C-alpha positions as CSV (number, residue, x, y, z in Angstrom):
1,X,6.3,1.5,48.7
2,X,4.3,-1.6,48.2
3,X,5.4,-5.2,48.0
4,X,2.6,-6.2,45.6
5,X,3.6,-9.9,45.5
6,X,3.1,-10.2,49.3
7,X,0.3,-7.6,49.6
8,X,2.3,-5.7,52.2
9,X,2.4,-2.0,52.5
10,X,5.9,-1.3,53.9
11,X,5.1,2.4,54.3
12,X,2.4,1.6,56.8
13,X,4.5,-1.0,58.6
14,X,7.7,1.1,58.7
15,X,7.2,2.5,62.2
16,X,6.7,-1.0,63.6
17,X,9.7,-2.4,61.7
18,X,11.9,0.4,62.9
19,X,10.8,-0.1,66.5
20,X,11.5,-3.8,66.3
21,X,14.9,-3.3,64.7
22,X,15.8,-0.5,67.2
23,X,15.0,-2.7,70.2
24,X,17.3,-5.4,68.9
25,X,20.0,-2.9,68.0
26,X,19.9,-1.5,71.6
27,X,20.4,-5.0,73.0
28,X,23.4,-5.5,70.7
29,X,24.8,-2.1,71.6
30,X,24.5,-2.9,75.3
31,X,27.1,-5.6,74.9
32,X,29.7,-3.0,74.0
33,X,28.8,-0.1,76.2
34,X,30.5,0.1,79.5
35,X,28.8,1.2,82.7
36,X,30.2,4.8,82.6
37,X,28.8,5.2,79.1
38,X,25.3,4.2,79.8
39,X,24.0,7.5,78.5
40,X,24.9,6.3,75.0
41,X,22.1,3.7,75.2
42,X,19.5,6.4,76.1
43,X,20.6,8.7,73.2
44,X,20.7,5.8,70.7
45,X,17.1,4.8,71.8
46,X,15.9,8.4,71.5
47,X,17.3,8.8,68.0
48,X,15.7,5.6,66.9
49,X,12.4,6.6,68.4
50,X,12.6,10.0,66.7
51,X,13.0,8.2,63.4
52,X,10.0,6.0,64.1
53,X,8.0,9.0,65.1
54,X,8.8,10.7,61.7
55,X,7.7,7.6,59.9
56,X,4.5,7.3,61.8
57,X,3.6,10.9,60.9
58,X,4.5,10.3,57.3
59,X,1.0,9.1,56.5
60,X,-0.7,12.1,58.1
61,X,-3.5,13.3,55.9
62,X,-3.0,10.5,53.4
63,X,-5.5,8.1,52.0
64,X,-7.2,5.8,54.5
65,X,-6.5,2.1,53.7
66,X,-6.6,-1.4,55.2
67,X,-3.2,-3.2,54.9
68,X,-1.5,-6.4,56.0
69,X,-4.1,-8.8,54.8
70,X,-7.1,-6.7,55.9
71,X,-5.8,-6.8,59.5
72,X,-4.5,-3.2,60.0
73,X,-6.1,0.2,59.3
74,X,-3.9,3.1,58.3
75,X,-5.9,6.3,58.9
76,X,-5.8,9.5,61.0
77,X,-6.8,7.6,64.1
78,X,-3.9,5.2,63.7
79,X,-1.4,8.0,62.9
80,X,-2.3,10.0,66.0
81,X,-2.1,7.1,68.5
82,X,1.0,5.6,66.9
83,X,2.7,8.9,67.2
84,X,1.5,9.3,70.8
85,X,2.7,5.8,71.7
86,X,6.2,6.5,70.3
87,X,6.3,10.0,71.9
88,X,5.4,8.4,75.3
89,X,8.2,5.9,74.9
90,X,10.6,8.7,74.1
91,X,9.5,10.6,77.2
92,X,9.9,7.4,79.2
93,X,13.4,7.0,78.0
94,X,14.3,10.6,79.0
95,X,12.7,10.1,82.4
96,X,14.4,6.8,82.9
97,X,18.0,7.8,82.1
98,X,18.9,9.6,85.3
99,X,16.6,7.3,87.4
100,X,18.4,4.2,86.2
101,X,21.8,5.8,86.8
102,X,20.9,6.8,90.4
103,X,19.4,3.4,91.1
104,X,22.2,1.3,89.6
105,X,19.7,-0.3,87.2
106,X,21.1,0.8,83.8
107,X,20.8,-2.1,81.4
108,X,20.2,-2.2,77.7
109,X,17.3,-4.6,78.3
110,X,15.3,-1.9,80.0
111,X,15.3,0.4,76.9
112,X,14.7,-2.5,74.6
113,X,11.6,-3.6,76.5
114,X,10.3,0.0,76.5
115,X,10.7,0.1,72.7
116,X,9.1,-3.3,72.2
117,X,6.2,-2.1,74.3
118,X,5.9,0.9,72.0
119,X,5.8,-1.4,69.0
120,X,2.9,-3.3,70.6
121,X,1.1,-0.1,71.2
122,X,1.5,0.9,67.5
123,X,0.1,-2.5,66.4
124,X,-2.9,-2.0,68.7
125,X,-3.6,1.5,67.4
126,X,-4.1,0.2,63.9
127,X,-5.5,-3.3,64.5
128,X,-8.8,-4.1,62.9
129,X,-8.6,-7.8,63.4
130,X,-8.8,-9.6,66.7
131,X,-5.7,-11.7,66.1
132,X,-3.6,-8.7,65.4
133,X,-5.1,-6.9,68.4
134,X,-4.1,-9.8,70.7
135,X,-0.6,-9.9,69.2
136,X,-0.1,-6.1,69.9
137,X,-1.6,-6.3,73.3
138,X,0.6,-9.3,74.4
139,X,3.8,-7.7,73.0
140,X,3.0,-4.6,75.2
141,X,2.0,-6.7,78.2
142,X,5.0,-9.0,78.2
143,X,7.3,-5.9,78.1
144,X,5.4,-4.3,81.0
145,X,5.6,-7.5,83.1
146,X,9.3,-7.4,83.1
147,X,9.7,-3.7,83.4
148,X,7.4,-3.7,86.5
149,X,9.9,-6.0,88.2
150,X,13.1,-4.4,86.9
151,X,14.2,-3.1,90.3
152,X,15.1,-6.7,91.2
153,X,16.6,-5.8,94.6
154,X,13.2,-4.3,95.9
155,X,10.6,-6.8,97.1
156,X,7.8,-4.4,96.2
157,X,9.0,-4.4,92.5
158,X,9.1,-8.2,92.4
159,X,5.6,-8.3,93.9
160,X,4.3,-5.8,91.4
161,X,5.7,-7.9,88.5
162,X,4.1,-11.1,89.8
163,X,0.7,-9.6,90.4
164,X,0.7,-7.9,87.1
165,X,1.8,-11.1,85.3
166,X,-0.8,-13.3,87.0
167,X,-3.8,-11.0,86.5
168,X,-2.6,-9.9,83.0
169,X,-2.4,-13.5,81.9
170,X,-5.9,-14.1,83.2
171,X,-7.3,-11.2,81.3
172,X,-5.4,-12.3,78.1
173,X,-7.1,-15.7,78.5
174,X,-10.5,-14.1,78.6
175,X,-9.7,-12.0,75.5
176,X,-8.6,-15.1,73.6
177,X,-11.6,-17.1,74.6
178,X,-13.9,-14.2,73.8
179,X,-12.3,-13.9,70.3
180,X,-12.8,-17.6,69.7
181,X,-16.5,-17.3,70.5
182,X,-16.9,-14.3,68.3
183,X,-15.2,-16.2,65.5
184,X,-17.7,-19.1,66.1
185,X,-20.6,-16.6,65.8
186,X,-19.3,-14.6,62.8
187,X,-16.9,-16.9,61.0
188,X,-14.2,-14.2,60.8
189,X,-12.0,-12.1,63.0
190,X,-11.9,-8.9,60.9
191,X,-13.8,-6.1,62.5
192,X,-15.7,-5.3,59.2
193,X,-16.5,-9.0,58.7
194,X,-17.8,-9.4,62.2
195,X,-20.0,-6.3,61.8
196,X,-21.3,-7.6,58.5
197,X,-21.9,-11.1,59.7
198,X,-23.8,-10.0,62.8
199,X,-25.8,-7.1,61.4
200,X,-29.4,-7.2,62.5
201,X,-28.7,-10.0,65.0
202,X,-27.9,-7.7,68.0
203,X,-28.9,-9.5,71.2
204,X,-30.3,-12.5,69.3
205,X,-27.0,-14.3,69.1
206,X,-26.0,-15.6,72.6
207,X,-22.6,-16.9,71.3
208,X,-21.7,-13.4,70.0
209,X,-22.8,-11.7,73.2
210,X,-20.8,-14.1,75.5
211,X,-17.8,-13.6,73.3
212,X,-18.3,-9.8,73.4
213,X,-18.7,-9.9,77.2
214,X,-15.5,-11.8,77.7
215,X,-13.6,-9.4,75.5
216,X,-15.0,-6.4,77.4
217,X,-13.9,-8.1,80.7
218,X,-10.4,-8.6,79.3
219,X,-10.3,-4.9,78.3
220,X,-11.6,-4.0,81.8
221,X,-8.6,-5.7,83.4
222,X,-6.2,-3.8,81.1
223,X,-7.9,-0.5,81.7
224,X,-8.3,-1.1,85.4
225,X,-12.1,-0.6,85.4
226,X,-13.9,-1.4,88.6
227,X,-14.3,-4.2,89.7
228,X,-11.2,-5.4,87.8
229,X,-8.8,-2.8,89.2
230,X,-7.4,-4.7,92.2
231,X,-3.9,-5.0,90.8
232,X,-3.3,-1.3,90.0
233,X,-2.3,0.3,93.3
234,X,0.3,-2.4,94.2
235,X,1.7,-2.6,90.7
236,X,1.9,1.2,90.3
237,X,3.6,1.6,93.7
238,X,6.1,-1.3,93.3
239,X,7.2,-0.7,89.7
240,X,10.0,1.8,89.1
241,X,8.4,5.3,88.8
242,X,9.3,5.9,85.1
243,X,7.8,2.5,84.3
244,X,4.7,3.5,86.2
245,X,4.4,6.7,84.2
246,X,4.9,4.8,80.9
247,X,2.4,2.2,82.0
248,X,-0.3,4.6,83.3
249,X,-0.1,6.9,80.3
250,X,0.8,4.9,77.2
251,X,-1.1,1.7,78.0
252,X,-4.3,3.5,78.9
253,X,-4.2,5.7,75.8
254,X,-3.7,3.0,73.3
255,X,-5.9,0.4,75.0
256,X,-8.8,2.9,75.0
257,X,-8.1,3.7,71.3
258,X,-8.2,-0.1,70.6
259,X,-11.4,-0.5,72.5
260,X,-13.1,2.4,70.7
261,X,-12.1,1.0,67.3
262,X,-13.3,-2.4,68.3
263,X,-16.7,-1.7,69.6
264,X,-17.6,0.8,66.9
265,X,-16.0,-1.2,64.1
266,X,-17.0,-4.8,65.0
267,X,-20.1,-4.6,67.2
268,X,-22.4,-1.8,66.0
269,X,-25.3,-4.3,65.9
270,X,-24.8,-5.1,69.6
271,X,-24.4,-1.4,70.7
272,X,-27.3,-1.5,73.1
273,X,-25.7,-4.4,75.0
274,X,-22.1,-3.2,75.2
275,X,-23.2,0.4,76.0
276,X,-25.2,-0.8,79.0
277,X,-22.2,-2.8,80.3
278,X,-19.8,0.1,79.8
279,X,-22.1,2.6,81.4
280,X,-22.3,0.6,84.6
281,X,-18.5,0.1,84.6
282,X,-17.9,3.8,84.1
283,X,-20.1,4.8,87.0
284,X,-18.5,2.2,89.4
285,X,-15.0,3.2,88.2
286,X,-15.5,6.9,88.9
287,X,-17.0,6.3,92.3
288,X,-14.6,3.7,93.6
289,X,-11.4,5.3,92.1
290,X,-12.1,8.7,93.6
291,X,-13.4,7.6,97.0
292,X,-10.4,5.2,97.5
293,X,-8.0,8.0,96.5
294,X,-9.2,10.3,99.3
295,X,-7.6,8.1,102.1
296,X,-4.3,7.6,100.4
297,X,-1.2,9.0,102.2
298,X,1.1,7.7,99.4
299,X,1.3,9.9,96.4
300,X,2.0,7.1,94.0
301,X,-1.0,5.1,95.2
302,X,-3.1,8.3,95.1
303,X,-2.1,8.7,91.4
304,X,-2.9,5.0,90.9
305,X,-6.5,5.4,92.2
306,X,-6.7,8.6,90.2
307,X,-5.8,6.7,87.1
308,X,-8.6,4.3,87.8
309,X,-11.1,7.2,88.2
310,X,-9.9,8.8,84.9
311,X,-10.6,5.6,83.1
312,X,-14.2,6.0,84.2
313,X,-14.4,9.5,82.8
314,X,-12.9,8.4,79.5
315,X,-15.3,5.5,79.3
316,X,-18.2,7.9,79.8
317,X,-17.4,9.4,76.4
318,X,-17.2,5.9,74.8
319,X,-20.7,5.3,76.2
320,X,-22.0,8.6,74.8
321,X,-20.9,7.6,71.3
322,X,-21.2,9.5,68.1
323,X,-18.8,12.1,66.8
324,X,-18.8,14.0,70.1
325,X,-17.9,10.9,72.0
326,X,-15.0,9.8,69.9
327,X,-13.6,13.4,69.8
328,X,-13.9,13.6,73.6
329,X,-12.1,10.3,74.1
330,X,-9.2,11.4,71.9
331,X,-9.0,14.9,73.5
332,X,-9.1,13.4,77.0
333,X,-6.4,10.9,76.2
334,X,-4.1,13.6,74.9
335,X,-4.8,15.7,78.0
336,X,-4.3,12.8,80.3
337,X,-1.0,12.0,78.7
338,X,0.6,15.4,79.4
339,X,-0.7,16.0,82.9
340,X,-0.3,12.5,84.3
341,X,3.2,12.0,82.8
342,X,4.2,15.4,84.2
343,X,3.0,14.4,87.7
344,X,5.0,11.2,87.6
345,X,8.0,13.1,86.4
346,X,7.9,15.2,89.6
347,X,7.9,12.0,91.6
348,X,11.0,10.9,89.7
349,X,12.7,14.3,90.4
350,X,11.9,14.2,94.1
351,X,13.1,10.6,94.6
352,X,16.8,9.9,95.1
353,X,17.0,6.7,93.2
354,X,18.0,4.5,96.1
355,X,14.7,5.1,97.9
356,X,11.6,6.6,96.2
357,X,10.0,9.4,98.3
358,X,6.3,8.6,97.9
359,X,4.7,9.6,101.2
360,X,2.6,12.8,101.2
361,X,4.8,14.0,104.0
362,X,7.8,13.9,101.8
363,X,6.2,16.7,99.7
364,X,5.5,18.9,102.7
365,X,7.1,22.3,102.2
366,X,8.4,21.4,98.7
367,X,7.8,25.0,97.6
368,X,10.4,26.3,99.9
369,X,13.1,23.9,98.6
370,X,12.2,23.9,94.9
371,X,9.6,26.6,93.9
372,X,9.7,25.6,90.2
373,X,9.2,21.9,90.9
374,X,6.4,22.7,93.3
375,X,4.7,25.0,90.8
376,X,4.8,22.2,88.1
377,X,3.3,19.7,90.5
378,X,0.5,22.2,91.4
379,X,-0.3,22.7,87.7
380,X,-0.6,19.0,87.2
381,X,-2.7,18.4,90.3
382,X,-5.1,21.3,89.4
383,X,-5.4,20.0,85.8
384,X,-6.1,16.4,87.0
385,X,-8.8,18.0,89.3
386,X,-10.3,19.8,86.3
387,X,-9.6,23.4,87.4
388,X,-9.6,26.0,84.6
389,X,-7.7,27.2,82.7
390,X,-5.9,23.9,82.6
391,X,-6.6,21.2,80.0
392,X,-8.2,19.0,82.6
393,X,-11.2,21.3,82.8
394,X,-11.9,21.1,79.1
395,X,-11.3,17.3,79.0
396,X,-13.9,16.7,81.6
397,X,-16.3,19.2,80.1
398,X,-16.1,17.4,76.7
399,X,-16.8,13.9,78.2
400,X,-19.7,15.2,80.2
401,X,-21.1,16.8,77.1
402,X,-20.7,13.6,75.1
403,X,-22.5,11.6,77.8
404,X,-25.4,14.1,77.9
405,X,-25.7,14.2,74.1
406,X,-25.8,10.4,74.1
407,X,-28.7,10.4,76.5
408,X,-26.8,9.5,79.6
409,X,-27.5,12.5,81.9
410,X,-27.3,10.3,85.0
411,X,-23.8,9.2,84.1
412,X,-22.7,12.8,83.6
413,X,-24.1,13.7,87.0
414,X,-22.1,10.8,88.6
415,X,-19.0,12.2,86.9
416,X,-19.7,15.7,88.1
417,X,-20.2,14.5,91.7
418,X,-17.1,12.4,91.8
419,X,-15.1,15.3,90.3
420,X,-15.9,17.3,93.4
421,X,-14.5,14.4,95.5
422,X,-11.4,14.3,93.3
423,X,-10.8,18.0,93.9
424,X,-10.3,17.3,97.6
425,X,-7.4,14.8,97.3
426,X,-5.6,16.6,94.4
427,X,-5.8,19.9,96.5
428,X,-4.5,17.9,99.4
429,X,-1.2,17.5,97.6
430,X,-1.1,21.2,96.7
431,X,-1.7,22.1,100.4
432,X,1.1,19.8,101.5
433,X,3.5,21.5,99.0
434,X,2.7,25.1,99.8
435,X,1.1,25.2,103.3
436,X,2.6,22.4,105.3
437,X,5.9,22.5,107.3
438,X,8.5,19.8,106.4
439,X,8.5,16.9,108.8
440,X,11.6,15.2,107.5
441,X,15.1,16.2,106.6
442,X,15.7,18.6,103.8
443,X,15.4,16.9,100.4
444,X,18.4,17.0,98.1
445,X,16.8,17.8,94.7
446,X,19.0,17.5,91.6
447,X,16.8,17.2,88.6
448,X,18.8,16.7,85.4
449,X,18.4,18.9,82.3
450,X,16.5,16.1,80.5
451,X,14.1,15.8,83.4
452,X,13.6,19.6,83.5
453,X,12.9,19.4,79.7
454,X,10.1,16.8,80.3
455,X,8.5,18.9,83.0
456,X,8.7,22.1,80.9
457,X,7.0,20.3,77.9
458,X,4.3,18.8,80.2
459,X,3.5,22.1,81.9
460,X,3.5,23.9,78.5
461,X,0.9,21.6,76.9
462,X,-1.1,21.3,80.1
463,X,-1.6,25.1,80.0
464,X,-1.6,25.6,76.2
465,X,-4.3,23.0,75.6
466,X,-6.3,24.6,78.4
467,X,-6.0,28.1,76.9
468,X,-6.6,27.0,73.3
469,X,-8.7,23.8,73.5
470,X,-10.3,24.3,70.1
471,X,-7.0,24.0,68.3
472,X,-6.3,20.6,69.9
473,X,-9.9,19.5,69.7
474,X,-9.8,20.1,65.9
475,X,-6.6,18.0,65.9
476,X,-8.5,15.2,67.5
477,X,-11.3,15.2,65.0
478,X,-9.8,12.6,62.7
479,X,-11.2,10.3,60.1
480,X,-11.1,6.6,60.6
481,X,-14.0,5.8,62.9
């Protein structure tokens, strides 16, 4: 349905409008729901997210188009990542329901912020204008700042929110300043307009290059690329675990999608310059993330440094470029979503709400107390390490192949070497689960049905995508880039 007088395609904007309306409806509903009926909020949020997911998939296979005043692209790329963002929000709601109840943190604002964050992700997935990109990014970021500090009684949660807010605001300032310089060089903020205005200039326009550099630094902060990763371990550890999962999976997937659309759509003329920068960042990120993870005795911090390292692997495919590079990025993000979200779901299941069990020692002998939970964690750790036949093996193989095809053999060799290092600390968790005697009192594990459902779905796709990678790789080969 088109509103021709305004030039607005409501079909394209429907998922965003539904998400915004849903978040406000959840806030209103929270005024009438008593504490013992908190589950109503989660179910209402899930139903609304399901409706938004259906609307986001409505344009699957449709005609690619630019809407909203030439600011937003509706194509296969947008459809996939909009659906992924909404699905991650839904999984986050499911994972949060029991956690909030056990922690005494159930408030309507929590679910509303998670939904507003999903709306920001959807905007970013389709943005082809720097202003709209910044709007989506800040809508997501503001939601995450508050969610990180939602456990108000824990000092670590307050610290996480403050660190995230300060460094996030700094990175947003760099993005805005970079966008202003790009506008000064190109006279427009539309990706296609920037590409057209700067075609043939390449490195000959200092204003454009400085603006591009600032934008890349801003993205590096959001993606936790070395050396802009300092905030990640503390924020991931201090934030409530479902928020950490939502942040680690959803934010990384959509910000990478936005970066890929930006550099290929707006700066093809400066490819030599931004590829050189990203190649160095990818190598540093893989090395530092994996080496720092080796010495971690806290599972949540281990996964935080793991997330940093995985950002380097994904960036390798961006550097490789071409069809192989974009397909590898999309496939890796899908794989990373299921295996990383599953790992954090195990952390939620092991925690008791009042005190999160994050030490590696807390997982010693887990297989004796909960064989199925231990098996799920082992699958996720092996997949993150890249062990076949899990999806992590194929994801890494595709990004290495993309780098080699793009002429970056040295970068692929760095990735292979650091993957060997990564195997050590992932297997360290598996060894603790299966081959180490418990050193603390017996854990009381009571995973809810919804939490079990999340784990089953995550394990299924981690193995299914590993056994039939071609099916999902074909799914990732979408038009729009």
